C-alpha positions in Angstrom: 1.8 -23.9 10.0 5.2 -23.5 11.5 5.6 -24.9 15.0 6.9 -21.5 16.3 4.0 -19.5 14.8 1.4 -18.4 17.4 -2.0 -19.6 16.4 -4.5 -16.7 15.8 -6.9 -16.2 18.7 -10.7 -15.9 18.3 -10.4 -12.1 17.9 -8.0 -12.2 15.0 -9.9 -15.1 13.3 -13.1 -13.0 13.6 -11.4 -9.9 12.1 -10.0 -11.9 9.2 -13.4 -13.5 8.5 -15.1 -10.0 8.5 -12.4 -8.5 6.2 -14.7 -8.7 3.2 -17.6 -6.6 1.9 -20.3 -9.3 2.1 -20.6 -12.5 4.0 -22.0 -15.8 2.8 -24.5 -17.6 5.0 -21.7 -20.1 6.0 -19.4 -17.1 6.9 -22.2 -15.5 8.9 -22.7 -18.6 11.0 -18.9 -19.0 11.4 -18.6 -15.4 12.6 -21.5 -15.9 15.1 -19.7 -18.9 16.5 -16.5 -17.0 16.8 -18.4 -14.2 18.6 -19.2 -16.7 21.4 -15.5 -17.0 22.1 -14.7 -13.2 22.3 -13.5 -12.3 25.8 -13.3 -8.6 25.3 -15.3 -6.5 22.7 -13.2 -3.3 23.4 -10.2 -5.4 22.4 -11.9 -6.4 19.1 -12.6 -2.7 18.4 -9.0 -1.7 19.3 -7.5 -4.4 17.0 -9.9 -3.7 14.2 -8.9 0.0 14.3 -5.2 -0.9 14.4 -5.7 -3.3 11.4 -7.6 -0.5 9.5 -11.0 -2.4 9.2 -13.0 -0.9 12.1 -15.8 0.7 10.0 -16.4 -2.5 8.1 -16.2 -4.7 11.2 -18.8 -2.5 12.9 -21.1 -2.8 9.9 -20.9 -6.6 9.9 -21.4 -6.9 13.7 -24.3 -4.5 13.6 -26.0 -6.7 11.0 -25.0 -9.9 12.8 -26.1 -8.7 16.2 -24.4 -11.4 18.2 -26.0 -11.9 21.7 -22.6 -11.6 23.4 -22.1 -8.0 22.1 -23.4 -5.6 24.7 -25.1 -2.3 23.6 -22.4 -0.3 25.2 -19.7 -2.1 23.3 -21.4 -1.7 19.9 -22.1 2.0 20.7 -18.4 2.5 21.5 -17.5 0.7 18.2 -19.9 2.9 16.3 -18.4 6.1 17.7 -14.9 5.1 16.8 -16.0 4.0 13.4 -17.6 7.4 12.7 -14.3 9.2 13.5 -12.5 7.0 11.0 -15.2 7.4 8.4 -14.9 11.1 8.7 -11.1 10.8 8.2 -11.7 8.6 5.1 -14.0 11.2 3.7 -11.4 13.9 4.3 -8.8 12.0 2.3 -11.2 11.3 -0.5 -12.1 15.0 -0.6 -8.4 16.0 -0.8 -8.0 13.6 -3.7 -10.7 15.4 -5.6 -9.3 18.8 -4.6 -5.9 17.8 -5.9 -7.5 17.1 -9.3 -9.6 20.2 -9.5 -7.1 22.7 -8.2 -3.8 21.3 -9.5 -3.8 18.3 -11.9 -6.6 19.5 -14.3 -5.5 23.2 -14.4 -1.9 22.2 -15.2 -3.1 19.5 -17.7 -0.9 16.9 -16.1 -1.7 13.2 -17.0 -2.0 11.1 -13.9 -3.6 8.1 -12.3 -4.4 7.3 -8.7 -3.9 3.8 -7.2 -4.7 2.2 -3.9 -6.4 4.2 -1.1 -9.4 6.4 -1.8 -9.2 5.8 -5.6 -9.6 2.0 -5.0 -12.4 2.6 -2.5 -14.4 5.0 -4.7 -14.4 2.5 -7.6 -14.8 -0.9 -5.9 -16.4 -0.5 -2.5 -20.2 -0.3 -2.1 -19.6 2.3 0.6 -16.2 4.0 -0.1 -16.0 5.5 3.4 -15.7 1.9 4.8 -12.2 1.7 3.4 -9.6 3.1 5.7 -7.3 5.5 3.8 -4.3 7.2 5.3 -2.7 8.8 2.2 -3.1 9.3 -1.5 -0.9 7.6 -4.1 -0.5 9.6 -7.3 1.5 8.6 -10.4 2.6 11.3 -12.9 5.2 11.5 -15.6 8.6 12.2 -14.3 9.1 15.2 -16.6 5.9 16.8 -15.0 6.8 16.2 -11.4 8.8 19.5 -10.9 5.9 21.5 -12.3 3.4 19.7 -10.0 5.5 20.1 -6.9 6.4 23.7 -7.5 2.7 24.6 -7.9 1.6 22.6 -4.9 4.4 24.0 -2.6 3.4 27.5 -3.6 -0.3 27.0 -2.9 -0.5 25.7 0.7 1.1 22.2 0.5 4.3 21.4 2.3 6.9 18.8 2.0 7.2 15.7 4.2 9.9 13.6 2.4 12.3 15.1 1.8 11.8 17.5 4.6 12.1 21.2 4.0 11.9 20.7 0.2 12.0 24.2 -1.4 9.9 25.1 -4.4 12.8 26.3 -6.5 13.2 24.3 -9.7 16.9 23.3 -9.2 16.0 21.8 -5.8 12.9 20.0 -7.1 14.8 18.6 -10.1 17.4 17.1 -7.8 14.8 15.6 -5.5 13.0 14.0 -8.4 16.3 12.6 -9.8 17.2 11.0 -6.5 13.8 9.8 -5.2 11.1 7.8 -6.9 8.6 9.1 -4.4 8.2 12.6 -3.0 5.7 13.1 -0.1 3.8 16.3 0.5 0.9 17.2 2.8 -2.2 19.0 1.7 -3.3 22.2 3.6 -5.5 19.9 5.7 -2.6 17.6 6.5 -3.4 14.6 4.2 -0.3 12.9 3.0 0.2 12.6 -0.8 2.8 10.3 -2.3 3.9 11.7 -5.7 5.3 8.8 -7.7 7.0 8.9 -11.1 7.5 5.1 -11.0 5.7 2.4 -8.9 8.2 -0.4 -8.8 11.5 1.2 -7.6 13.0 1.1 -11.0 12.7 -2.7 -11.3 11.3 -2.5 -14.9 8.1 -4.4 -14.1 6.0 -1.3 -14.9 6.6 1.6 -17.3 5.0 4.8 -16.2 4.2 6.1 -19.7 2.5 2.9 -20.7 0.4 2.9 -17.5 -0.7 6.4 -18.1 -1.5 5.7 -21.8 -3.8 2.9 -20.6 -5.5 4.6 -17.7 -9.3 4.5 -17.3 -11.7 7.2 -16.1 -14.3 6.9 -13.5 -16.5 9.3 -11.5 -16.0 10.0 -7.8 -19.0 12.2 -6.8 -19.0 14.7 -9.6 -15.2 14.6 -10.3 -13.6 12.6 -13.1 -10.6 10.7 -11.9 -8.2 8.3 -13.5 -6.8 4.9 -12.4 -5.5 1.6 -13.7 -7.7 -0.8 -15.6 -9.3 -3.3 -13.1 -7.1 -6.3 -14.1 -3.9 -4.2 -14.0 -4.8 -2.8 -10.6 -5.6 -6.2 -9.2 -2.3 -7.7 -10.2 -0.5 -4.6 -8.9 -2.1 -4.9 -5.4 -1.2 -8.6 -5.3 2.4 -7.6 -5.9 2.4 -4.6 -3.5 0.5 -6.2 -0.6 2.6 -9.4 -0.8 5.7 -7.3 -0.6 4.4 -6.1 2.7 3.3 -9.6 3.8 -0.4 -8.6 4.0 0.2 -6.8 7.2 -3.0 -4.8 7.1 -6.5 -6.3 7.0 -8.0 -3.7 4.7 -5.7 -5.1 2.0 -7.7 -8.4 2.3 -10.8 -6.4 1.8 -9.3 -4.9 -1.4 -8.8 -8.5 -2.8 -12.5 -9.2 -2.1 -13.9 -5.9 -3.3 -12.2 -5.9 -6.7 -13.1 -9.5 -7.4 -16.8 -8.8 -6.8 -16.8 -5.7 -9.1 -18.5 -6.2 -12.5 -15.3 -5.1 -14.3 -13.2 -7.9 -12.8 -12.4 -10.7 -15.2 -10.1 -13.5 -13.9 -9.0 -14.4 -17.4 -7.8 -10.9 -18.0 -6.1 -10.7 -14.6 -4.2 -13.9 -15.2 -3.1 -12.7 -18.7 -1.9 -9.4 -17.1 0.1 -11.4 -14.5 1.7 -13.4 -17.3 2.6 -10.2 -19.1 4.2 -8.7 -16.0 6.0 -12.0 -15.0 3.9 -12.2 -11.8 1.9 -15.4 -12.3 3.4 -17.1 -9.2 2.4 -14.0 -7.1 -1.1 -13.8 -8.6 -1.8 -17.5 -8.3 -0.7 -17.7 -4.7 -2.8 -14.6 -3.8 -5.9 -16.2 -5.4 -5.4 -19.4 -3.3 -4.6 -17.3 -0.2 -7.8 -15.3 -0.7 -10.0 -18.4 -1.0 -8.4 -20.0 2.1 -9.3 -16.8 4.1 -13.0 -17.5 3.4 -12.8 -20.2 6.1 -12.6 -19.6 9.9 -9.4 -21.7 10.1 -7.6 -20.9 6.8 -4.4 -22.7 7.9 -6.3 -26.0 8.0 -7.0 -25.9 4.2 -5.6 -29.1 2.6 -5.6 -27.5 -0.8 -3.1 -24.7 -0.1 0.2 -24.8 -2.1 3.4 -24.2 -0.2 3.6 -20.7 -1.7 0.2 -19.7 -0.4 1.0 -21.3 2.9 4.2 -19.1 3.1 2.0 -16.1 2.4 -0.5 -17.1 5.0 2.2 -17.6 7.7 3.7 -14.3 6.9 0.3 -12.6 7.1 -0.4 -14.2 10.5 3.1 -13.2 11.7 2.7 -9.5 10.8 -0.9 -9.2 12.0 0.1 -10.6 15.4 3.6 -9.0 15.6 2.9 -5.6 14.2 5.3 -3.4 12.3 8.4 -4.9 14.1 7.4 -8.4 12.7 7.1 -6.9 9.2 10.5 -5.3 9.5 12.0 -8.6 10.5 10.5 -10.2 7.4 11.7 -7.4 5.2 15.3 -8.3 6.1 14.7 -11.7 4.5 13.4 -10.3 1.2 15.2 -11.7 -1.9 14.8 -8.3 -3.5 13.3 -4.9 -2.5 10.3 -5.5 -4.8 9.4 -9.1 -3.7 8.7 -10.7 -0.4 9.5 -14.4 -1.3 12.2 -16.1 -3.3 9.6 -18.1 -5.3 8.3 -14.8 -6.8 11.5 -14.2 -8.7 14.1 -15.9 -11.0 17.8 -16.2 -10.2 18.6 -13.8 -13.0 16.2 -11.2 -11.6 17.7 -11.5 -8.1 21.2 -11.0 -9.5 20.1 -7.9 -11.5 18.4 -6.6 -8.4 21.5 -7.0 -6.3 23.5 -5.0 -8.9 20.8 -2.2 -8.9 20.9 -2.0 -5.1 24.7 -1.9 -5.1 24.7 1.0 -7.6 21.9 2.7 -5.6 24.2 3.0 -2.5 26.4 5.5 -4.4 23.5 7.6 -5.6 23.3 11.1 -4.1 20.6 11.8 -1.6 18.6 15.0 -1.3 20.3 15.5 2.0 23.6 15.9 0.1 22.0 18.8 -1.9 20.5 20.3 1.3 23.9 20.4 3.0 25.6 21.9 0.0 23.4 23.1 -2.9 25.5 22.8 -6.0 24.5 23.9 -9.5 23.8 21.1 -12.1 27.3 21.4 -13.6 28.9 20.6 -10.2 26.5 17.9 -8.9 28.8 15.1 -10.1 30.8 16.0 -6.9 28.0 14.3 -4.8 28.8 10.9 -6.4 32.5 11.3 -5.6 31.7 12.3 -2.0 29.4 9.3 -1.5 31.9 6.9 -3.0 34.6 8.3 -0.7 32.3 8.0 2.4 31.5 4.4 1.4 35.2 3.5 1.1 35.9 5.3 4.4 33.1 3.4 6.2 34.4 0.1 4.8 37.9 0.8 6.1 36.5 1.9 9.4 37.7 5.5 9.0 35.8 7.9 11.1 33.7 10.3 9.0 32.1 13.4 10.6 28.4 12.9 11.2 26.1 14.7 8.8 
């Protein structure tokens, strides 16, 4: 570990150890030992909630029944966990409502990934998985139809704000954003994606939708990625965010313990996507986290050690620490240089340079132009970029 990295305290070590669906006997004993070092159980509950694992932590502690955990503390933890479980059930219900009331009637091909879709398929008790939003992938050419219908039936826009349901406005938003966020009538955030890798070319939306698999959530048929594809994707996504939430560690555990998971297929998928270094480091990282002091593992590669240090940094430093690490990303899609090639990083820099001159939905909001005149937005953004570079004052928008 780096000398300037603060060592995790007993509370964080306990939460990391409990961030899995089931505990081995060795892990149970290690957890009980860590419980003896806990100075404040309300602090454990607070941090478990902040790291999005409180329902699962409560379940484990209720089963372990450590002598140092007072009845009042476990009762408080239970009450907070119930509130979060109710929220998780609400999000899951909104996912099914989205299918029944919009996606199926419009016959739009789709798949869900992460969040309640992952919980429903891989968790023994789906409500244990904290879910704050719904991630939905649909073909780009069906996004306008989906958003128009949703905005006319009780949903409202979050990003871009004040998105109007007219087709010209929606078409422009889809062209300029890979994700449009809306809220359901009950306030659940839904991220509508038409690509899942920021245009990096790792994934093709049509191919993902062609290979989607069906599963039942209650009595509703939903679609998601095949298990091996989803596992590799979450390795990519969660590493991009430096494993800053503990429920992502549970995802690693839950999928690997599902009967559909095949490590050979997952490795082959990682090879196909050019993500073998990411996948292999995540597997090492996961195995190290099975111990109460993962940083002491002598078998960790430098890549997995980098991942572990970043995880500890973000878990202790919060969102500000994650933001600081983001500024060091070699590309927007990858958290570490060893995940990419020199050629890929060069291509990514070119993409990011070009993206700076792409119009934003705000440009359209300020001055809605018909399609034949929308090239003017590119000229305006280029002029503003040149003006900024030359330190010419430009009126605030």
